Residue frames as qw, qx, qy, qz and C-alpha x, y, z in Angstrom:
[[0.406, 0.244, -0.876, 0.086, -17.25, 17.97, 2.52],
 [0.743, -0.432, -0.482, -0.169, -19.11, 15.43, 4.68],
 [0.315, -0.786, 0.339, -0.409, -18.51, 16.46, 8.32],
 [0.915, -0.313, 0.254, -0.031, -17.88, 12.87, 9.42],
 [0.848, 0.365, 0.014, 0.384, -15.30, 12.38, 6.68],
 [0.170, 0.816, -0.236, 0.499, -13.65, 15.66, 7.61],
 [0.614, -0.665, 0.329, -0.271, -13.41, 14.51, 11.24],
 [0.971, -0.034, 0.182, 0.152, -11.86, 11.23, 10.12],
 [0.657, 0.582, -0.072, 0.474, -9.27, 12.98, 7.95],
 [0.115, -0.826, 0.296, -0.466, -8.38, 15.40, 10.75],
 [0.815, -0.477, 0.302, -0.129, -8.02, 12.53, 13.22],
 [0.927, 0.215, 0.095, 0.291, -5.85, 10.64, 10.76],
 [0.357, 0.784, -0.189, 0.472, -3.72, 13.76, 10.37],
 [0.444, -0.758, 0.354, -0.321, -3.10, 13.88, 14.13],
 [0.912, -0.233, 0.333, 0.055, -2.05, 10.23, 14.26],
 [0.768, 0.530, 0.018, 0.358, 0.06, 10.73, 11.14],
 [0.048, 0.873, -0.293, 0.388, 1.87, 13.62, 12.86],
 [0.727, -0.558, 0.387, -0.105, 2.74, 11.26, 15.73],
 [0.922, 0.147, 0.253, 0.253, 4.27, 8.83, 13.22],
 [0.462, 0.794, -0.065, 0.390, 6.05, 11.74, 11.52],
 [0.264, -0.842, 0.366, -0.296, 7.57, 12.85, 14.82],
 [0.890, -0.325, 0.319, 0.000, 8.53, 9.32, 15.88],
 [0.852, 0.173, 0.295, 0.396, 10.67, 8.80, 12.77],
 [0.208, 0.973, -0.069, 0.068, 11.88, 12.36, 12.27],
 [0.739, 0.374, -0.333, 0.452, 15.66, 12.47, 11.74],
 [0.061, 0.528, -0.425, 0.733, 16.01, 14.75, 14.79],
 [0.766, -0.477, -0.200, -0.382, 13.82, 12.59, 17.05],
 [0.159, 0.387, -0.786, 0.455, 15.23, 11.57, 20.43],
 [0.542, -0.341, 0.703, 0.311, 15.36, 8.67, 20.91],
 [0.287, 0.398, -0.589, -0.642, 15.97, 7.82, 17.27],
 [0.743, 0.187, 0.580, -0.276, 13.47, 5.43, 15.68],
 [0.295, -0.165, 0.753, 0.565, 14.55, 3.55, 12.57],
 [0.643, 0.589, 0.325, -0.366, 12.71, 4.01, 9.27],
 [0.695, 0.229, 0.482, 0.482, 13.58, 3.03, 5.71],
 [0.242, 0.932, 0.214, 0.162, 12.74, 6.60, 4.71],
 [0.252, -0.916, 0.303, 0.082, 15.62, 8.07, 6.69],
 [0.727, -0.293, 0.546, 0.296, 17.91, 5.15, 5.98],
 [0.667, 0.569, 0.373, 0.304, 17.51, 5.73, 2.23],
 [0.157, 0.973, -0.055, 0.158, 18.70, 9.33, 2.49],
 [0.548, -0.710, 0.414, 0.156, 21.77, 8.22, 4.45],
 [0.818, 0.193, 0.392, 0.373, 22.95, 6.49, 1.30],
 [0.293, -0.468, 0.246, 0.797, 25.57, 8.63, -0.37],
 [0.186, 0.225, 0.696, 0.656, 24.00, 8.21, -3.80],
 [0.082, -0.765, -0.628, -0.115, 20.65, 9.58, -2.62],
 [0.289, -0.818, -0.153, 0.473, 22.06, 12.53, -0.68],
 [0.301, -0.340, 0.440, 0.774, 24.23, 13.31, -3.74],
 [0.518, 0.548, 0.132, -0.643, 21.03, 13.56, -5.83],
 [0.002, 0.256, -0.856, -0.449, 21.95, 10.71, -8.15],
 [0.690, 0.097, -0.213, -0.684, 19.25, 9.04, -10.25],
 [0.669, -0.159, 0.692, -0.220, 18.05, 5.63, -9.05],
 [0.855, 0.312, 0.414, -0.012, 18.48, 2.67, -11.43],
 [0.604, 0.768, -0.071, 0.201, 20.73, 4.74, -13.72],
 [0.135, 0.768, -0.492, 0.387, 23.46, 5.98, -11.38],
 [0.105, -0.303, 0.860, -0.396, 23.01, 3.34, -8.68],
 [0.392, -0.247, -0.863, -0.201, 20.93, 0.27, -7.85],
 [0.353, -0.199, 0.334, -0.851, 17.80, 0.95, -5.82],
 [0.031, 0.059, 0.992, -0.108, 15.73, -1.81, -4.19],
 [0.361, 0.495, 0.558, -0.559, 12.32, -0.18, -4.56],
 [0.484, 0.504, 0.634, 0.332, 10.23, -0.08, -7.79],
 [0.368, 0.386, 0.265, 0.803, 10.11, 2.87, -10.15],
 [0.216, -0.820, -0.281, -0.449, 7.51, 5.17, -8.57],
 [0.682, -0.693, -0.083, 0.221, 9.26, 4.88, -5.23],
 [0.673, -0.066, 0.168, 0.717, 12.57, 5.61, -6.95],
 [0.184, 0.621, 0.296, 0.702, 11.16, 8.67, -8.71],
 [0.425, -0.856, -0.193, -0.221, 9.82, 10.06, -5.43],
 [0.763, -0.465, 0.008, 0.450, 13.16, 9.37, -3.75],
 [0.531, 0.205, 0.214, 0.794, 14.99, 11.32, -6.44],
 [0.054, -0.756, -0.283, -0.588, 12.55, 14.25, -6.33],
 [0.599, -0.787, -0.147, -0.002, 12.82, 14.41, -2.53],
 [0.762, -0.232, 0.043, 0.603, 16.61, 14.29, -2.68],
 [0.364, 0.568, 0.203, 0.710, 16.59, 17.50, -4.74],
 [0.364, -0.904, -0.165, -0.152, 15.70, 19.42, -1.55],
 [0.450, 0.613, -0.437, 0.481, 19.35, 18.95, -0.61],
 [0.182, -0.438, 0.636, -0.609, 18.78, 18.13, 3.07],
 [0.165, -0.122, -0.971, 0.122, 17.63, 15.19, 5.15],
 [0.192, 0.395, 0.576, -0.689, 14.83, 17.21, 6.71],
 [0.430, 0.413, -0.223, -0.772, 13.62, 18.42, 3.32],
 [0.340, 0.141, -0.883, -0.292, 13.82, 14.90, 1.94],
 [0.031, -0.208, -0.905, 0.369, 11.86, 13.57, 4.92],
 [0.319, 0.423, 0.319, -0.785, 9.12, 16.18, 4.54],
 [0.452, 0.348, -0.473, -0.672, 8.65, 15.51, 0.82],
 [0.310, 0.018, -0.945, -0.107, 8.45, 11.73, 1.20],
 [0.044, 0.291, 0.779, -0.554, 6.12, 12.12, 4.19],
 [0.376, 0.358, 0.033, -0.854, 3.88, 14.44, 2.20],
 [0.506, 0.180, -0.664, -0.520, 3.33, 11.84, -0.53],
 [0.230, -0.121, -0.942, 0.214, 2.70, 9.18, 2.12],
 [0.169, 0.313, 0.511, -0.783, 0.19, 11.51, 3.79],
 [0.485, 0.286, -0.262, -0.784, -1.68, 12.11, 0.53],
 [0.445, 0.068, -0.860, -0.241, -1.82, 8.34, -0.04],
 [0.074, -0.211, -0.845, 0.487, -3.26, 7.82, 3.45],
 [0.339, 0.338, 0.232, -0.847, -5.93, 10.46, 2.86],
 [0.510, 0.237, -0.548, -0.619, -6.81, 8.87, -0.47],
 [0.321, -0.030, -0.945, 0.049, -7.04, 5.44, 1.15],
 [0.080, 0.267, 0.682, -0.677, -9.30, 6.79, 3.88],
 [0.446, 0.297, -0.077, -0.841, -11.66, 8.41, 1.39],
 [0.508, 0.122, -0.757, -0.393, -12.01, 5.11, -0.48],
 [0.239, -0.136, -0.910, 0.309, -12.62, 3.13, 2.72],
 [0.209, 0.280, 0.433, -0.831, -15.12, 5.72, 3.95],
 [0.514, 0.229, -0.323, -0.761, -17.08, 5.62, 0.69],
 [0.488, 0.027, -0.853, -0.182, -17.21, 1.84, 0.73],
 [0.079, -0.186, -0.805, 0.558, -18.37, 1.80, 4.35],
 [0.357, 0.294, 0.194, -0.865, -21.14, 4.26, 3.53],
 [0.539, 0.199, -0.557, -0.601, -22.19, 2.31, 0.43],
 [0.484, -0.053, -0.873, 0.021, -22.31, -0.89, 2.48],
 [0.528, -0.649, -0.134, -0.532, -24.22, 0.90, 5.28],
 [0.772, -0.179, -0.470, 0.389, -21.58, -0.02, 7.84],
 [0.432, -0.867, -0.128, 0.212, -20.47, 1.86, 10.93],
 [0.498, 0.760, -0.179, 0.377, -17.88, 4.42, 9.77],
 [0.433, -0.803, 0.360, -0.197, -16.43, 4.49, 13.31],
 [0.968, -0.042, 0.158, 0.190, -14.67, 1.25, 12.37],
 [0.552, 0.707, -0.154, 0.413, -12.13, 3.50, 10.67],
 [0.231, -0.802, 0.397, -0.382, -10.93, 4.70, 14.07],
 [0.806, -0.397, 0.405, -0.167, -10.71, 1.22, 15.62],
 [0.902, 0.100, 0.371, 0.199, -9.25, -0.75, 12.72],
 [0.607, 0.652, 0.110, 0.441, -7.35, 1.91, 10.79],
 [0.232, 0.783, -0.160, 0.554, -6.10, 5.25, 12.11],
 [0.470, -0.728, 0.336, -0.369, -5.80, 4.54, 15.87],
 [0.994, -0.054, -0.068, 0.061, -3.93, 1.28, 15.42],
 [0.589, -0.641, 0.341, 0.357, -0.34, 0.68, 16.56],
 [0.672, 0.159, 0.493, 0.529, 0.75, -0.24, 13.03],
 [0.262, 0.861, 0.287, 0.327, -0.62, 3.02, 11.63],
 [0.305, -0.945, 0.112, 0.038, 1.22, 5.03, 14.28],
 [0.640, -0.521, 0.456, 0.334, 4.51, 3.15, 14.10],
 [0.580, -0.003, 0.650, 0.491, 4.78, 2.42, 10.38],
 [0.421, 0.835, 0.343, -0.089, 2.94, 5.09, 8.40],
 [0.237, 0.917, -0.320, -0.010, 6.05, 7.25, 7.95],
 [0.745, -0.393, 0.524, 0.125, 8.38, 4.30, 7.52],
 [0.329, -0.134, 0.716, 0.601, 8.63, 3.50, 3.85],
 [0.245, 0.122, -0.411, -0.869, 6.59, 3.69, 0.62],
 [0.085, 0.223, 0.970, -0.045, 3.91, 1.16, 1.58],
 [0.276, 0.582, 0.507, -0.573, 0.97, 3.56, 1.75],
 [0.273, 0.504, -0.380, -0.726, 1.55, 4.68, -1.83],
 [0.203, 0.082, -0.922, -0.319, 1.17, 1.12, -3.10],
 [0.079, 0.360, 0.858, -0.358, -1.74, 0.48, -0.73],
 [0.299, 0.552, 0.191, -0.755, -3.64, 3.54, -1.96],
 [0.350, 0.393, -0.570, -0.631, -3.17, 2.64, -5.63],
 [0.125, -0.046, -0.989, -0.063, -4.17, -0.96, -4.92],
 [0.171, 0.459, 0.688, -0.535, -7.31, 0.17, -3.09],
 [0.329, 0.517, -0.127, -0.780, -8.11, 2.50, -5.96],
 [0.264, 0.197, -0.834, -0.442, -7.88, -0.44, -8.34],
 [0.023, -0.273, -0.941, 0.197, -10.25, -2.49, -6.17],
 [0.223, 0.520, 0.392, -0.725, -12.68, 0.43, -5.91],
 [0.369, 0.436, -0.388, -0.723, -12.80, 0.94, -9.68],
 [0.189, 0.047, -0.952, -0.234, -13.15, -2.80, -10.25],
 [0.081, 0.393, 0.824, -0.399, -16.15, -2.90, -7.91],
 [0.306, 0.611, 0.155, -0.714, -17.60, 0.00, -9.90],
 [0.762, 0.426, 0.480, 0.092, -17.21, -2.05, -13.12],
 [0.295, 0.921, -0.219, -0.129, -14.61, 0.36, -14.52],
 [0.952, -0.023, 0.135, 0.275, -12.11, -2.19, -15.81],
 [0.545, 0.661, -0.076, 0.510, -9.90, 0.38, -17.57],
 [0.166, -0.813, 0.285, -0.479, -9.32, 2.55, -14.49],
 [0.864, -0.444, 0.219, -0.096, -8.91, -0.52, -12.29],
 [0.909, 0.198, 0.059, 0.362, -6.22, -1.98, -14.54],
 [0.343, 0.742, -0.154, 0.555, -4.43, 1.36, -14.82],
 [0.452, -0.761, 0.269, -0.379, -4.43, 1.82, -11.05],
 [0.940, -0.273, 0.197, 0.058, -3.15, -1.71, -10.46],
 [0.764, 0.456, -0.045, 0.454, -0.33, -1.16, -12.96],
 [0.050, 0.782, -0.260, 0.564, 0.74, 1.97, -11.06],
 [0.739, -0.589, 0.215, -0.247, 0.41, 0.12, -7.75],
 [0.964, -0.006, 0.093, 0.250, 2.78, -2.59, -8.99],
 [0.538, 0.603, -0.110, 0.579, 5.17, 0.14, -10.14],
 [0.246, -0.777, 0.255, -0.521, 5.16, 1.52, -6.60],
 [0.466, -0.497, 0.639, -0.357, 5.32, -1.56, -4.37],
 [0.273, 0.225, -0.907, -0.230, 4.91, -4.78, -6.47],
 [0.133, 0.079, 0.916, -0.371, 2.76, -6.56, -3.85],
 [0.522, 0.338, 0.290, -0.727, -0.69, -5.29, -5.00],
 [0.429, 0.300, -0.681, -0.512, -0.32, -7.46, -8.10],
 [0.043, 0.033, 0.978, -0.202, -1.61, -10.31, -5.91],
 [0.466, 0.377, 0.415, -0.684, -5.13, -8.91, -6.49],
 [0.321, 0.356, -0.582, -0.657, -4.94, -9.88, -10.17],
 [0.124, -0.090, -0.981, -0.122, -6.26, -13.47, -9.74],
 [0.151, 0.478, 0.681, -0.534, -9.31, -12.14, -7.87],
 [0.324, 0.547, -0.096, -0.766, -10.04, -9.68, -10.66],
 [0.233, 0.254, -0.802, -0.488, -9.52, -12.30, -13.38],
 [0.011, -0.215, -0.972, 0.098, -11.86, -14.79, -11.73],
 [0.222, 0.595, 0.508, -0.582, -14.57, -12.13, -11.69],
 [0.353, 0.565, -0.317, -0.675, -14.15, -11.43, -15.41],
 [0.778, 0.158, 0.603, -0.080, -15.79, -14.17, -17.47],
 [0.647, 0.758, 0.080, -0.012, -14.84, -12.60, -20.78],
 [0.779, -0.148, 0.181, 0.581, -11.29, -13.20, -22.05],
 [0.334, 0.690, 0.196, 0.611, -11.56, -9.99, -24.05],
 [0.350, -0.898, 0.003, -0.267, -11.92, -8.04, -20.79],
 [0.819, -0.475, 0.156, 0.282, -9.06, -9.98, -19.23],
 [0.693, 0.267, 0.214, 0.635, -6.82, -9.23, -22.20],
 [0.075, 0.830, 0.118, 0.541, -7.75, -5.53, -22.09],
 [0.608, -0.793, 0.025, -0.036, -7.07, -5.49, -18.36],
 [0.828, -0.241, 0.191, 0.469, -3.59, -6.95, -18.85],
 [0.510, 0.512, 0.213, 0.658, -2.76, -4.55, -21.68],
 [0.147, -0.883, -0.064, -0.442, -3.84, -1.47, -19.71],
 [0.751, -0.643, 0.077, 0.127, -2.05, -2.75, -16.61],
 [0.793, 0.016, 0.189, 0.579, 1.15, -3.24, -18.60],
 [0.294, 0.701, 0.157, 0.630, 0.92, 0.25, -20.13],
 [0.402, -0.876, -0.005, -0.264, 0.42, 1.85, -16.71],
 [0.832, -0.454, 0.149, 0.281, 3.33, -0.14, -15.29],
 [0.711, 0.267, 0.202, 0.618, 5.58, 0.80, -18.21],
 [0.085, 0.926, 0.130, 0.345, 4.92, 4.55, -17.91],
 [0.370, -0.881, 0.288, -0.065, 7.15, 5.01, -14.82],
 [0.819, -0.312, 0.433, 0.213, 9.45, 2.08, -15.68],
 [0.792, 0.541, 0.198, 0.205, 10.24, 2.42, -19.39],
 [0.180, 0.930, -0.275, 0.164, 12.74, 5.29, -19.12],
 [0.455, -0.649, 0.605, -0.076, 14.90, 3.40, -16.62],
 [0.875, 0.100, 0.469, 0.057, 14.60, 0.16, -18.58],
 [0.652, 0.731, 0.058, 0.192, 15.84, 1.94, -21.69],
 [0.045, 0.908, -0.362, 0.206, 18.64, 3.90, -20.02],
 [0.036, 0.488, -0.837, 0.246, 20.07, 1.10, -17.87],
 [0.808, -0.149, -0.410, -0.395, 18.23, -2.20, -18.02],
 [0.649, 0.011, -0.669, 0.363, 20.66, -3.96, -15.68],
 [0.046, 0.132, -0.462, 0.876, 20.31, -1.19, -13.10],
 [0.601, -0.157, -0.066, -0.781, 16.53, -1.30, -13.39],
 [0.829, -0.065, -0.522, -0.191, 16.40, -5.11, -13.19],
 [0.356, 0.227, -0.706, 0.569, 18.66, -5.07, -10.12],
 [0.459, -0.267, 0.270, -0.803, 15.62, -3.97, -8.10],
 [0.896, -0.059, -0.118, -0.424, 13.85, -7.25, -8.73],
 [0.735, 0.236, -0.582, 0.254, 17.01, -9.31, -8.36],
 [0.011, 0.380, -0.568, 0.730, 17.61, -7.63, -5.02],
 [0.686, -0.214, 0.202, -0.666, 14.16, -8.65, -3.79],
 [0.931, 0.088, -0.315, -0.162, 14.63, -12.23, -4.98],
 [0.609, 0.314, -0.581, 0.440, 18.06, -12.51, -3.35],
 [0.307, -0.565, 0.352, -0.680, 16.85, -11.12, -0.01],
 [0.241, 0.059, -0.934, 0.257, 17.00, -13.57, 2.88],
 [0.398, -0.576, -0.708, -0.093, 14.22, -14.64, 5.19],
 [0.052, 0.204, -0.291, 0.933, 12.93, -11.68, 7.17],
 [0.417, 0.023, 0.475, -0.775, 10.23, -11.98, 9.85],
 [0.743, 0.123, -0.411, -0.513, 8.83, -15.15, 8.35],
 [0.823, -0.312, 0.406, -0.246, 8.05, -18.50, 9.96],
 [0.883, 0.430, -0.183, 0.049, 10.01, -20.09, 7.10],
 [0.083, 0.747, -0.587, 0.301, 13.15, -19.29, 9.13],
 [0.657, -0.359, 0.587, -0.307, 12.35, -22.36, 11.24],
 [0.905, 0.223, 0.358, -0.045, 12.57, -24.62, 8.19],
 [0.725, 0.580, 0.058, 0.367, 15.18, -23.05, 5.89],
 [0.567, -0.171, -0.084, 0.801, 18.53, -21.23, 6.14],
 [0.019, 0.784, 0.241, -0.572, 18.16, -17.46, 6.49],
 [0.190, 0.656, -0.422, -0.596, 20.07, -16.90, 3.22],
 [0.219, -0.055, 0.922, 0.314, 19.25, -18.94, 0.13],
 [0.406, 0.065, -0.372, -0.832, 16.54, -19.42, -2.48],
 [0.214, -0.184, -0.959, -0.016, 14.99, -22.62, -1.10],
 [0.050, 0.456, 0.624, -0.633, 12.69, -20.58, 1.12],
 [0.261, 0.351, -0.194, -0.878, 11.67, -18.46, -1.87],
 [0.380, 0.011, -0.793, -0.476, 10.41, -21.47, -3.81],
 [0.189, -0.326, -0.877, 0.298, 8.67, -22.80, -0.69],
 [0.121, 0.398, 0.294, -0.861, 7.04, -19.39, -0.30],
 [0.374, 0.208, -0.457, -0.780, 5.68, -19.48, -3.86],
 [0.358, -0.121, -0.908, -0.180, 4.36, -23.03, -3.46],
 [0.099, -0.382, -0.741, 0.544, 2.65, -22.16, -0.18],
 [0.232, 0.362, 0.043, -0.902, 1.11, -19.05, -1.70],
 [0.405, 0.099, -0.664, -0.621, -0.20, -21.05, -4.67],
 [0.274, -0.235, -0.926, 0.106, -1.66, -23.69, -2.33],
 [0.027, 0.440, 0.540, -0.717, -3.46, -21.04, -0.29],
 [0.298, 0.296, -0.262, -0.869, -4.66, -19.33, -3.48],
 [0.348, -0.059, -0.858, -0.372, -6.07, -22.65, -4.69],
 [0.165, -0.378, -0.827, 0.381, -7.93, -23.00, -1.41],
 [0.138, 0.417, 0.192, -0.877, -9.31, -19.46, -1.72],
 [0.361, 0.176, -0.549, -0.733, -10.52, -20.25, -5.24],
 [0.281, -0.175, -0.941, -0.064, -12.03, -23.55, -4.13],
 [0.075, -0.483, -0.677, 0.550, -14.02, -21.72, -1.45],
 [0.201, 0.660, 0.516, 0.508, -15.08, -19.18, -4.11],
 [0.310, -0.668, -0.288, 0.613, -14.09, -16.24, -1.92],
 [0.255, -0.058, 0.360, 0.895, -13.26, -14.30, -5.08],
 [0.007, -0.628, -0.685, -0.369, -16.99, -13.79, -5.68],
 [0.258, -0.943, -0.184, 0.103, -16.81, -11.04, -3.07],
 [0.568, 0.664, -0.180, 0.453, -13.99, -8.83, -4.39],
 [0.213, -0.783, 0.373, -0.450, -13.13, -7.26, -1.03],
 [0.849, -0.379, 0.334, -0.157, -13.16, -10.58, 0.79],
 [0.924, 0.301, 0.042, 0.233, -11.10, -12.21, -1.96],
 [0.378, 0.744, -0.273, 0.479, -8.51, -9.44, -1.87],
 [0.478, -0.684, 0.417, -0.360, -8.26, -9.69, 1.92],
 [0.965, -0.127, 0.228, -0.030, -7.86, -13.46, 1.64],
 [0.811, 0.441, -0.078, 0.376, -5.01, -13.25, -0.90],
 [0.045, 0.805, -0.345, 0.480, -3.34, -10.52, 1.17],
 [0.705, -0.528, 0.398, -0.258, -3.45, -12.74, 4.25],
 [0.975, 0.146, 0.108, 0.127, -2.19, -15.67, 2.17],
 [0.530, 0.678, -0.236, 0.451, 0.76, -13.53, 1.08],
 [0.254, -0.754, 0.392, -0.462, 1.43, -12.39, 4.66],
 [0.871, -0.330, 0.328, -0.160, 1.45, -15.99, 5.87],
 [0.941, 0.221, 0.176, 0.186, 3.48, -17.51, 3.04],
 [0.418, 0.855, -0.203, 0.229, 6.07, -14.87, 2.13],
 [0.804, -0.060, -0.269, 0.528, 9.73, -15.27, 3.05],
 [0.272, 0.108, -0.142, 0.946, 9.83, -11.52, 3.72],
 [0.283, -0.736, -0.551, -0.273, 7.18, -9.99, 5.99],
 [0.268, 0.099, -0.363, 0.887, 8.60, -6.90, 7.73],
 [0.015, -0.482, -0.713, 0.509, 6.14, -5.31, 10.20],
 [0.194, 0.370, -0.058, -0.907, 5.20, -2.37, 7.94],
 [0.194, -0.080, -0.828, -0.520, 3.45, -4.88, 5.65],
 [0.031, -0.440, -0.830, 0.342, 0.67, -5.08, 8.27],
 [0.179, 0.387, 0.051, -0.903, -0.55, -1.72, 6.95],
 [0.256, 0.033, -0.726, -0.638, -1.99, -3.60, 3.97],
 [0.210, -0.348, -0.912, 0.057, -4.51, -5.33, 6.23],
 [0.014, 0.302, 0.453, -0.839, -5.96, -2.20, 7.86],
 [0.396, 0.145, -0.223, -0.879, -8.33, -1.07, 5.06],
 [0.514, -0.070, -0.783, -0.344, -9.66, -4.59, 4.52],
 [0.322, -0.272, -0.819, 0.389, -10.24, -5.35, 8.21],
 [0.159, 0.222, 0.244, -0.931, -12.05, -2.01, 8.49],
 [0.498, 0.154, -0.358, -0.775, -14.37, -2.98, 5.64],
 [0.687, -0.047, -0.688, -0.231, -14.91, -6.64, 6.49],
 [0.470, -0.537, 0.391, -0.581, -16.34, -7.23, 9.99],
 [0.901, 0.009, -0.420, -0.105, -15.04, -10.71, 10.54],
 [0.591, 0.145, -0.563, 0.559, -12.20, -10.28, 13.04],
 [0.503, -0.779, -0.366, 0.084, -12.90, -9.58, 16.70],
 [0.051, 0.935, -0.191, 0.295, -11.27, -6.44, 18.06],
 [0.633, -0.657, 0.409, 0.012, -9.21, -8.25, 20.78],
 [0.867, 0.076, 0.386, 0.306, -7.77, -10.69, 18.25],
 [0.490, 0.788, 0.086, 0.362, -6.98, -7.86, 15.85],
 [0.148, -0.918, 0.280, -0.237, -5.17, -5.87, 18.53],
 [0.825, -0.383, 0.386, 0.151, -3.26, -8.98, 19.59],
 [0.779, 0.390, 0.254, 0.420, -1.87, -9.15, 16.03],
 [0.180, 0.912, -0.038, 0.368, -1.10, -5.44, 16.21],
 [0.552, -0.779, 0.295, -0.040, 0.73, -5.82, 19.52],
 [0.844, -0.156, 0.403, 0.317, 2.95, -8.62, 18.23],
 [0.611, 0.657, 0.201, 0.394, 3.55, -6.72, 15.00],
 [0.003, -0.938, 0.164, -0.307, 4.85, -3.62, 16.78],
 [0.743, -0.589, 0.307, 0.078, 6.86, -5.70, 19.25],
 [0.869, 0.260, 0.183, 0.379, 8.95, -6.92, 16.30],
 [0.392, 0.735, -0.055, 0.550, 10.32, -3.47, 15.53],
 [0.414, -0.839, 0.199, -0.293, 10.69, -2.54, 19.19],
 [0.847, -0.398, 0.337, 0.102, 12.81, -5.65, 19.79],
 [0.839, 0.498, 0.048, 0.213, 14.61, -5.83, 16.46],
 [0.411, 0.728, -0.265, 0.480, 17.31, -3.23, 17.09],
 [0.457, -0.706, 0.408, -0.357, 17.90, -4.08, 20.76],
 [0.460, 0.341, -0.816, 0.080, 20.52, -6.76, 21.35],
 [0.242, -0.157, 0.753, -0.591, 19.01, -7.36, 24.79],
 [0.676, 0.242, 0.403, -0.568, 15.65, -8.33, 23.28],
 [0.726, 0.517, -0.294, -0.345, 16.73, -9.72, 19.92],
 [0.939, -0.204, 0.247, 0.124, 19.31, -12.15, 21.25],
 [0.405, -0.542, 0.461, 0.574, 22.07, -10.40, 19.31],
 [0.010, -0.104, 0.716, 0.690, 20.82, -11.40, 15.86],
 [0.527, 0.266, 0.339, -0.733, 17.19, -10.57, 15.15],
 [0.665, 0.389, -0.395, -0.500, 17.23, -12.59, 11.91],
 [0.146, 0.248, -0.954, 0.088, 18.32, -15.85, 13.58],
 [0.585, -0.316, -0.652, -0.365, 15.72, -18.54, 14.14],
 [0.527, -0.312, -0.656, 0.442, 16.58, -18.58, 17.85],
 [0.060, 0.154, -0.150, 0.975, 15.89, -14.86, 18.25],
 [0.139, 0.460, 0.698, -0.532, 12.83, -13.83, 20.33],
 [0.291, 0.422, -0.177, -0.840, 11.97, -11.56, 17.38],
 [0.344, 0.117, -0.796, -0.484, 11.33, -14.59, 15.19],
 [0.121, -0.295, -0.921, 0.223, 9.23, -16.28, 17.86],
 [0.199, 0.490, 0.339, -0.778, 7.15, -13.13, 18.24],
 [0.346, 0.325, -0.479, -0.738, 6.73, -13.16, 14.47],
 [0.189, -0.079, -0.967, -0.152, 5.62, -16.79, 14.59],
 [0.074, 0.473, 0.718, -0.505, 2.81, -15.77, 16.96],
 [0.245, 0.503, -0.046, -0.827, 1.95, -12.82, 14.70],
 [0.327, 0.222, -0.706, -0.587, 1.71, -14.97, 11.58],
 [0.087, -0.225, -0.964, 0.115, -0.26, -17.61, 13.49],
 [0.201, 0.525, 0.475, -0.677, -2.84, -14.97, 14.40],
 [0.339, 0.439, -0.355, -0.753, -3.01, -13.94, 10.73],
 [0.203, 0.032, -0.940, -0.271, -3.52, -17.62, 9.85],
 [0.087, 0.412, 0.803, -0.422, -6.48, -17.63, 12.26],
 [0.301, 0.514, 0.023, -0.803, -7.86, -14.63, 10.36],
 [0.334, 0.292, -0.687, -0.576, -7.63, -16.57, 7.10],
 [0.088, -0.143, -0.984, 0.060, -9.18, -19.69, 8.61],
 [0.215, 0.477, 0.558, -0.644, -12.13, -17.64, 9.86],
 [0.378, 0.484, -0.254, -0.748, -12.62, -16.31, 6.33],
 [0.274, 0.187, -0.876, -0.350, -12.36, -19.75, 4.74],
 [0.015, -0.249, -0.932, 0.261, -14.98, -21.08, 7.16],
 [0.322, 0.234, 0.124, -0.909, -17.56, -18.45, 6.19],
 [0.373, 0.370, 0.851, -0.002, -20.93, -19.85, 5.18],
 [0.323, 0.847, 0.402, 0.128, -21.99, -16.59, 3.56],
 [0.502, 0.155, 0.045, 0.850, -20.15, -13.58, 2.22],
 [0.064, -0.643, -0.327, 0.690, -20.55, -9.97, 3.27]]
């Protein structure tokens, strides 16, 4: 193995261990994570099957991993199994980013500054299933850049079955495929890959399976600037979120950012992070691979976004810092988020103002 890559993977392992310790169920003080919170549910600790025996808010691949981890019969065992799959996804993501940096003749040390030594990586790597979806999404982008449409579509289908969000890359891929035959093939392969982990649950208990997507739609505003314009609970913000995302996507298309696949995927990810009614701090992990690969954001500005992102979780569960209700518009948490999303908007503006693409 390349010695530089080995050093990167070992460094990432050390920072991953910090995240693992921070969120370990026996950690003192205790640090919240969705991973641990999932096991505290009676249905999970009782080894029941998601979607069939109970409603589960994460997509199928995440549900399958949750069930497999629950079979260990203990919180610590569950935590180790989930963390192991997250760790493998991080390593896979790093290998892809490293290869792309080398192919683009860029400084591979960017991986340390914009990826593995970042506050978001440390605080949110062992937090929930995000890295699994990120890895599969990156894999799809990598294959697409290598002109392997079949593998790209299959990877994106699996990514959507793990975390839904990577499906936002689809418009960028479509705009780079001029042949409707290729687009049709891409959609068919994507659908097959998505159905592989989903079909069993759809057949056994469609309502239980569909409850995942209903749950996400019914979720209130969470760490989104939309809280300043809409009630925290209700669907009005959801429709506003979709309209804002479509407007930003139209702007990205108008600027022809899709011609550079990496830049286009970063742009739509930022558009999602700015427009969504639900932007919990672990979502910032999605930006790390792209900002490593695309040298457009200054390091101080990037770390400002990281600081505000981590402040959200540090303040969220403290009544002294959250104002008693972290989800209220008046909460300092929401004002910190407003700054965070504003910085992300600056990122997107810088991209839209580019005169040439990397």
